[in-house]
C-alpha positions as CSV (number, residue, x, y, z in Angstrom):
1,M,80.5,-3.3,-81.7
2,R,80.7,-0.6,-78.9
3,Q,78.4,-0.8,-76.2
4,K,75.7,1.8,-75.9
5,R,75.3,4.2,-73.0
6,A,72.6,3.2,-70.5
7,D,70.5,6.4,-71.6
8,A,71.0,5.6,-75.2
9,Q,69.8,2.3,-74.7
10,R,67.0,3.5,-72.5
11,N,66.1,6.0,-75.1
12,E,65.9,3.2,-77.8
13,T,63.9,0.8,-75.8
14,T,61.3,3.4,-75.3
15,L,61.3,4.3,-79.2
16,L,61.0,0.6,-80.2
17,G,57.9,0.1,-77.4
18,A,56.3,3.3,-78.8
19,A,56.8,2.3,-82.4
20,A,55.6,-1.4,-81.8
21,S,52.3,0.2,-80.0
22,V,51.7,2.8,-82.8
23,F,52.4,0.2,-85.7
24,V,49.5,-2.2,-84.0
25,R,47.2,1.0,-83.9
26,S,48.0,2.9,-86.9
27,G,49.6,0.4,-89.3
28,V,53.6,0.6,-90.2
29,E,53.0,3.4,-92.5
30,A,52.0,5.7,-89.6
31,P,53.8,9.0,-89.6
32,I,57.2,9.2,-87.8
33,R,55.6,12.2,-85.7
34,E,53.2,10.0,-84.1
35,I,55.9,7.3,-83.2
36,A,57.8,10.4,-81.8
37,A,54.9,11.7,-79.6
38,E,54.2,8.3,-78.2
39,A,57.9,8.1,-77.2
40,G,58.0,11.6,-75.8
41,V,60.9,12.4,-78.1
42,G,61.6,14.3,-81.7
43,T,61.5,12.9,-85.0
44,A,65.2,13.7,-85.3
45,T,65.9,11.3,-82.2
46,I,64.0,8.3,-84.1
47,Y,66.1,9.2,-87.2
48,R,69.3,9.2,-85.5
49,H,68.6,5.6,-84.0
50,F,67.0,4.4,-87.2
51,P,67.7,6.2,-90.3
52,T,64.9,4.4,-92.7
53,R,61.5,2.9,-91.8
54,A,63.0,-0.3,-92.6
55,D,65.6,0.1,-90.0
56,L,63.1,0.8,-87.4
57,I,60.6,-2.1,-88.3
58,V,63.4,-4.6,-88.3
59,A,64.3,-3.1,-84.9
60,V,60.9,-3.3,-83.3
61,Y,60.6,-7.0,-84.6
62,R,64.0,-8.2,-83.1
63,H,63.1,-6.3,-80.0
64,Q,60.1,-8.2,-79.4
65,V,61.4,-11.6,-80.3
66,E,64.4,-10.7,-77.9
67,A,61.9,-9.6,-75.2
68,L,59.9,-13.0,-75.6
69,A,63.2,-15.1,-75.8
70,E,64.1,-13.8,-72.5
71,S,60.9,-14.1,-70.7
72,G,60.6,-17.8,-71.1
73,P,63.7,-18.7,-68.7
74,A,62.6,-15.7,-66.3
75,L,59.1,-17.2,-66.0
76,L,60.3,-20.8,-65.6
77,A,62.5,-19.6,-62.6
78,S,59.5,-17.5,-61.1
79,A,56.0,-18.8,-62.1
80,A,54.5,-21.3,-59.3
81,S,54.8,-24.0,-61.8
82,P,56.3,-24.7,-65.2
83,Y,52.8,-25.3,-66.7
84,E,52.1,-21.7,-65.3
85,A,55.0,-20.4,-66.9
86,L,54.2,-22.0,-70.3
87,R,50.7,-20.5,-69.9
88,Q,51.9,-16.6,-69.3
89,W,54.7,-17.1,-72.3
90,F,51.9,-18.1,-74.3
91,G,50.1,-15.1,-73.2
92,E,53.0,-13.0,-74.4
93,F,53.4,-14.7,-77.3
94,V,50.0,-13.9,-78.2
95,G,50.6,-10.1,-77.7
96,F,53.8,-10.4,-79.9
97,V,51.8,-12.3,-82.5
98,V,49.1,-9.9,-82.8
99,T,51.5,-7.0,-82.8
100,K,53.3,-8.8,-85.7
101,Q,50.0,-8.9,-87.7
102,G,50.3,-5.1,-88.0
103,L,53.8,-5.6,-89.6
104,A,52.3,-8.6,-91.9
105,A,52.2,-6.7,-95.1
106,V,55.6,-5.4,-94.9
107,L,57.3,-8.6,-93.5
108,Q,55.9,-10.2,-96.8
109,S,57.0,-7.5,-99.1
110,D,59.6,-8.1,-101.7
111,D,62.1,-6.0,-99.7
112,P,65.0,-8.3,-98.8
113,C,65.9,-6.6,-95.5
114,Y,63.1,-8.6,-94.0
115,D,63.7,-12.0,-95.3
116,P,65.9,-13.1,-92.2
117,L,63.5,-12.5,-89.8
118,H,61.1,-15.5,-89.9
119,A,64.2,-17.6,-89.6
120,Y,65.3,-15.4,-86.5
121,F,62.0,-15.9,-85.2
122,L,62.2,-19.6,-85.2
123,E,65.9,-19.7,-84.4
124,R,65.3,-17.5,-80.9
125,L,61.8,-18.5,-80.0
126,E,61.4,-22.2,-80.5
127,P,64.1,-23.3,-78.2
128,V,62.4,-21.4,-75.7
129,C,59.0,-22.9,-76.1
130,A,60.5,-26.4,-76.4
131,R,62.2,-25.6,-72.9
132,L,58.9,-24.6,-71.4
133,L,57.1,-27.7,-72.9
134,G,59.6,-30.2,-71.6
135,A,60.0,-28.2,-68.1
136,A,56.0,-28.8,-68.1
137,A,55.9,-32.6,-69.2
138,S,58.7,-33.5,-67.0
139,A,56.8,-32.2,-63.7
140,G,53.8,-34.4,-65.4
141,E,51.8,-31.2,-65.9
142,I,51.1,-31.6,-69.6
143,R,51.3,-34.5,-72.1
144,P,54.9,-35.3,-73.1
145,G,56.1,-35.1,-76.6
146,Q,54.5,-31.6,-77.9
147,D,56.1,-29.9,-80.7
148,A,57.3,-26.7,-80.2
149,Q,57.2,-25.4,-83.7
150,E,53.8,-26.9,-84.5
151,L,52.0,-25.4,-81.3
152,M,53.6,-21.9,-82.3
153,R,52.0,-22.2,-85.6
154,G,48.6,-23.3,-84.2
155,V,48.9,-20.2,-81.9
156,G,49.7,-18.0,-84.8
157,G,46.6,-19.6,-86.6
158,L,44.3,-19.0,-83.5
159,C,45.7,-14.9,-83.4
160,A,44.9,-14.5,-87.1
161,G,41.5,-13.4,-86.7
162,A,42.3,-10.9,-83.8
163,G,41.6,-7.6,-85.4
164,T,38.9,-8.5,-87.7
165,T,36.1,-9.7,-85.5
166,P,35.6,-7.8,-82.4
167,R,33.9,-10.6,-80.4
168,Y,36.8,-12.9,-81.3
169,D,39.5,-13.1,-78.1
170,P,42.8,-14.7,-79.3
171,R,44.1,-14.8,-75.9
172,R,41.1,-16.7,-74.7
173,M,41.3,-19.2,-77.4
174,V,45.1,-19.8,-77.0
175,D,44.4,-20.2,-73.2
176,L,42.0,-23.1,-74.2
177,L,44.6,-24.6,-76.5
178,V,47.3,-24.4,-73.8
179,S,44.6,-26.0,-71.3
180,G,44.3,-28.8,-73.6
181,L,48.0,-29.9,-73.2
182,R,47.0,-30.6,-69.5
183,Q,47.8,-34.2,-68.6
184,P,44.9,-36.1,-67.7
185,A,43.8,-36.4,-64.1
């Protein structure tokens, strides 16, 4: 596979970010022209990168998973502590899950192009979460023996009500959950 030019890669990244924002705001059936306007490009540019709506949806999902997978190690390297890296990563994870809810109906459809996405999500993010949990446990900041997939499922459950109740703040609830991992003093 040929490497994309830097400007083409930037355009694609801009398109994916714009599409993700529009999907959250207007749903995955939003007009392509709305995504194009958000990205500051013409619709032809979107179709050149993503010939079908399904191609765009899959690319947005994968792009967000990759960004989240890359942020874990970066946070471990830059945060004040492994626990702080874990807390910040879960803040990003909440943003991803809330965005994914805009894609939920499509991802659960009968279209086979979406079938591998959940496995991809777990394959890429579970090890990142496990690494963050392990680092925080090794530093004595959280209780050892936490299960990454179980915790990710719990966070997903806490995010489920995000768009339905105005007073519900999934970030606050997830922060409470992550705080509960702390090692007793």
